[in-house]
C-alpha positions as CSV (number, residue, x, y, z in Angstrom):
1,M,43.7,161.5,7.3
2,C,41.6,159.3,9.7
3,R,41.5,155.8,8.0
4,T,39.5,153.7,10.1
5,L,36.7,154.1,12.5
6,A,39.0,152.4,15.5
7,A,41.5,154.8,14.5
8,F,39.6,158.0,14.8
9,P,39.8,158.9,18.5
10,T,43.5,158.4,18.8
11,T,44.4,159.9,15.5
12,C,42.0,162.9,16.2
13,L,43.7,163.2,19.8
14,E,47.1,163.2,18.3
15,R,46.2,166.0,15.7
16,A,44.6,168.0,18.4
17,K,47.9,167.8,20.4
18,E,49.9,168.7,17.5
19,F,47.9,171.6,16.6
20,K,47.8,173.0,20.0
21,T,52.0,172.5,20.2
22,R,52.3,174.4,16.9
23,L,50.3,177.3,17.9
24,G,52.3,177.3,21.3
25,I,55.6,177.7,19.3
26,F,54.3,180.0,17.1
27,L,53.5,182.4,20.3
28,H,56.6,181.3,22.1
29,K,58.8,184.2,20.7
30,S,56.5,186.7,22.6
31,E,56.0,187.8,26.2
32,L,52.4,188.1,26.0
33,G,50.0,189.5,28.6
34,S,52.8,191.6,30.4
35,D,51.3,195.0,29.4
36,S,47.9,194.1,27.4
37,G,45.6,192.6,29.9
38,S,43.8,189.5,28.2
39,V,46.5,189.5,25.3
40,G,48.2,186.1,25.4
41,K,45.4,184.0,27.5
42,F,44.5,181.2,25.1
43,E,41.5,179.3,25.7
44,W,41.9,175.6,24.9
45,G,38.9,173.0,24.7
46,S,39.6,169.3,25.4
47,K,36.7,168.0,24.2
48,H,36.0,167.7,20.5
49,N,33.6,170.1,19.9
50,K,35.7,172.5,21.6
51,E,38.7,171.6,19.5
52,R,36.4,172.0,16.6
53,S,35.4,175.3,17.5
54,F,39.0,176.5,18.1
55,S,40.0,175.2,14.6
56,E,37.2,177.3,13.0
57,D,38.3,180.3,15.2
58,V,41.8,179.8,13.3
59,L,40.7,179.8,9.9
60,G,38.1,182.7,10.6
61,W,40.8,185.0,11.0
62,R,41.3,185.0,7.3
63,E,38.0,185.9,6.6
64,S,37.9,189.5,8.1
65,F,40.1,191.8,10.3
66,D,37.1,192.1,12.7
67,L,36.9,188.3,13.1
68,L,40.6,188.3,14.0
69,L,40.3,191.1,16.5
70,S,37.1,189.7,17.9
71,S,38.9,186.4,18.8
72,K,40.8,186.2,22.0
73,N,43.2,183.7,20.5
74,G,43.3,185.7,17.1
75,V,44.5,188.8,19.0
76,A,47.1,187.0,21.0
77,A,48.4,185.4,17.6
78,F,48.5,188.7,15.9
79,H,50.2,190.3,18.9
80,A,53.1,187.4,18.6
81,F,53.3,188.0,15.0
82,L,53.6,191.9,15.5
83,K,56.3,191.4,18.1
84,T,58.2,189.8,15.2
85,E,58.0,193.0,13.1
86,F,58.7,195.2,16.4
87,S,55.2,196.9,15.8
88,E,52.8,195.4,18.6
89,E,52.4,199.0,19.8
90,N,49.6,199.7,17.2
91,L,47.6,196.5,18.5
92,E,48.4,197.2,22.5
93,F,47.2,200.8,21.6
94,W,44.0,199.6,20.1
95,L,43.1,197.4,22.9
96,A,44.1,200.0,25.5
97,C,41.5,202.2,23.8
98,E,38.9,199.4,23.9
99,E,39.4,198.8,27.6
100,F,39.3,202.7,27.9
101,K,36.1,202.8,26.5
102,K,34.6,200.7,29.0
103,I,35.4,203.1,32.2
104,R,32.5,204.7,33.9
105,S,34.3,206.7,36.3
106,A,35.2,210.2,35.3
107,A,38.1,210.6,37.6
108,K,39.7,207.0,36.2
109,L,38.8,208.1,32.7
110,A,40.9,211.2,32.6
111,S,43.6,209.5,34.7
112,R,43.9,206.5,32.2
113,A,43.3,209.0,29.2
114,H,46.7,210.8,30.4
115,C,48.7,207.2,30.8
116,I,47.4,206.2,27.3
117,F,48.4,209.4,25.9
118,D,51.9,209.5,27.5
119,E,52.6,205.6,26.7
120,F,51.4,205.8,23.1
121,I,50.6,209.2,21.3
122,R,53.0,212.0,22.9
123,S,56.2,212.4,20.7
124,E,59.2,210.0,21.8
125,A,56.5,208.1,23.8
126,P,58.0,204.6,24.8
127,K,55.4,203.0,22.6
128,E,54.9,205.8,20.0
129,V,52.1,204.6,17.5
130,N,52.4,205.9,13.7
131,I,50.1,208.7,13.4
132,D,50.0,212.1,12.0
133,H,51.0,215.3,13.8
134,E,47.2,216.6,13.4
135,T,46.0,213.3,15.0
136,R,48.3,213.7,17.6
137,E,47.3,217.4,18.2
138,L,43.5,216.5,18.1
139,T,44.0,214.1,20.6
140,R,46.2,216.1,23.0
141,T,43.3,218.7,22.7
142,N,40.8,215.9,23.3
143,L,42.3,215.5,26.7
144,Q,41.2,218.9,28.2
145,A,37.9,217.4,28.5
146,T,38.1,213.8,28.5
147,T,35.5,211.5,27.0
148,T,35.1,207.6,26.2
149,M,35.7,208.8,22.6
150,C,38.8,211.1,22.8
151,F,41.1,208.6,21.2
152,E,38.5,207.5,18.6
153,V,40.5,209.1,15.5
154,A,43.9,208.1,16.6
155,Q,42.5,204.4,17.3
156,G,40.7,204.5,13.8
157,K,43.9,205.4,12.0
158,T,45.8,202.8,13.9
159,R,43.2,200.1,13.1
160,T,43.4,201.0,9.5
161,L,47.3,201.0,9.4
162,M,47.1,197.3,10.9
163,E,44.3,196.1,8.5
164,K,46.2,197.4,5.4
165,D,49.6,196.6,6.2
166,S,50.2,194.1,9.1
167,Y,47.2,191.9,8.7
168,P,47.6,190.7,5.0
169,R,51.6,189.9,5.9
170,F,50.3,187.9,9.1
171,L,48.2,185.9,6.8
172,K,51.1,185.3,4.6
173,S,53.3,184.6,7.2
174,P,54.6,180.9,7.2
175,A,53.7,180.6,10.6
176,Y,49.9,181.3,10.0
177,Q,49.8,179.5,6.7
178,D,50.9,176.4,8.9
179,L,48.7,177.1,11.4
180,A,45.7,177.4,9.2
181,A,46.6,174.1,7.2
182,R,46.7,172.4,10.7
183,A,43.3,173.9,11.6
184,S,41.8,172.7,8.5
185,A,43.0,169.4,9.1
186,A,41.9,169.3,12.8
187,S,38.3,170.7,11.9
188,A,37.9,167.9,9.4
189,C,39.3,164.9,11.5
190,T,37.2,166.1,14.6
191,S,34.1,166.2,12.2
192,S,34.7,162.5,11.1
193,C,35.5,161.5,14.7
194,S,32.3,163.0,16.0
195,L,30.2,161.2,13.3
196,A,32.3,157.8,14.2
197,E,31.6,158.3,18.0
198,P,28.6,156.1,19.0
199,S,25.9,158.5,20.6
200,H,24.9,157.9,24.4
201,T,21.2,158.3,25.7
């Protein structure tokens, strides 16, 4: 807790640094960003308002799976957690599908679709996701006339699996519990610091 007005800036800065360090330790086990584009690229803010925003971002991850997936930092943290469970292929497939939907060139779309299928969908794929045989075969059929929606069913089932299985474990993990506690403290402290700082006109 910040006890005096004079101590606010120093204490809050220390809290912010400690918070960042803790998150860095949480993610250190993973080699993020090697295969998943933006995964692992954390965005830090040095000013109080940015720090508060980051803290609120962390706390928002427990509100819904959608909020977690919409946060670059949340995706990176979730990916780090999944790597500890050896199930990161589910998130990597979901992310690959999201990027796939942005492709506008028909030639690139077909080429990328086959790459995604070979990497995540086919039997014995290097990062084979856990989907049923019917979904696998449906996806294979969809590749015959590639559209941005050809992975829709497989992506949806993978997302549901993560939301019902991995996501609750992520929220209950000691790493996230500790991170959320520090985020709450950092957010409260930053709010106090902002109130204590004199305004400049």
